[in-house]
C-alpha positions as CSV (number, residue, x, y, z in Angstrom):
1,M,6.8,-29.8,-18.4
2,K,5.3,-32.7,-16.6
3,A,3.3,-32.1,-13.5
4,A,4.5,-33.9,-10.4
5,D,2.3,-36.9,-9.7
6,P,1.5,-36.9,-6.0
7,S,0.9,-40.7,-6.0
8,R,4.6,-41.4,-6.9
9,K,6.9,-41.4,-4.0
10,K,10.6,-41.1,-4.1
11,K,12.4,-44.2,-3.3
12,R,14.7,-43.9,-0.3
13,K,18.2,-44.9,-1.1
14,K,19.9,-47.2,1.3
15,M,23.6,-47.2,2.0
16,A,25.4,-50.0,0.3
17,A,26.4,-53.0,2.5
18,T,30.1,-52.7,1.8
19,R,32.6,-55.3,3.0
20,S,33.9,-52.8,5.6
21,R,30.4,-52.3,7.0
22,K,29.8,-56.1,7.1
23,L,33.1,-56.7,8.9
24,R,32.4,-53.9,11.4
25,L,29.0,-55.4,12.2
26,I,30.5,-58.9,12.4
27,G,33.1,-57.7,14.9
28,E,30.7,-55.9,17.1
29,I,28.0,-58.6,17.2
30,G,30.8,-61.2,17.7
31,M,32.1,-59.4,20.8
32,F,28.5,-59.3,22.2
33,F,28.2,-63.0,21.6
34,A,31.5,-63.6,23.3
35,E,30.3,-61.6,26.4
36,L,27.2,-63.8,26.5
37,G,29.2,-67.0,26.0
38,Y,26.9,-68.5,23.3
39,V,25.2,-67.6,20.1
40,P,21.5,-66.8,20.6
41,G,18.9,-67.7,18.0
42,R,17.4,-64.9,15.8
43,K,14.2,-64.7,17.9
44,E,16.0,-64.8,21.2
45,Y,18.4,-62.0,20.0
46,Q,15.5,-59.9,18.8
47,F,13.9,-59.8,22.3
48,M,17.2,-59.3,24.3
49,R,17.1,-56.1,26.2
50,N,20.9,-55.9,26.7
51,R,21.8,-56.1,23.0
52,P,23.5,-53.2,21.3
53,K,20.7,-50.7,20.3
54,F,21.9,-50.2,16.8
55,L,22.4,-53.9,16.1
56,N,18.8,-55.0,15.8
57,V,17.7,-58.0,13.7
58,K,16.5,-55.8,10.9
59,E,19.9,-54.2,10.5
60,V,21.7,-57.6,10.6
61,D,19.3,-58.8,7.8
62,R,19.8,-55.7,5.8
63,I,23.6,-55.8,5.9
64,C,24.3,-59.5,5.9
65,S,21.1,-60.7,4.1
66,S,20.2,-63.3,6.8
67,W,21.0,-64.6,10.3
68,P,22.8,-67.8,9.0
69,K,24.9,-65.8,6.6
70,M,25.9,-63.5,9.4
71,L,27.0,-66.5,11.5
72,A,28.9,-68.0,8.6
73,M,30.7,-64.7,8.1
74,L,31.5,-64.5,11.8
75,E,33.0,-68.0,11.7
76,K,35.0,-67.3,8.6
77,E,36.2,-63.7,9.2
78,Q,36.6,-63.7,13.0
79,P,37.8,-67.2,13.9
80,E,39.4,-66.1,17.2
81,I,36.1,-64.5,18.3
82,W,34.2,-67.7,17.1
83,E,36.5,-69.8,19.3
84,L,36.0,-67.5,22.2
85,I,32.3,-67.8,21.9
86,H,32.3,-71.6,21.7
87,K,35.1,-72.2,24.3
88,A,34.0,-74.6,26.9
89,P,34.0,-73.1,30.4
90,E,36.9,-74.2,32.5
91,P,35.9,-76.4,35.4
92,K,36.5,-74.9,38.8
93,E,38.4,-77.0,41.2
């Protein structure tokens, strides 16, 4: 039998970033952007205090690989939310 080497640590397995997890993240972050009325930059989003707690930048990067990929997925998979985010405000009379 081999003795356990204390210097070797077990690697922590991460959950796979499945399509359903990506789509759920895209929907939730898209609705947050729609409430804001614009798409903040990565740094700006990182320091927002009112963002959803579980949707930090690290989580977005882990599931979608990068901020631009997340935005591209949002535009492709949720076009109605994308239009809602970029809709020009109606002028008040």
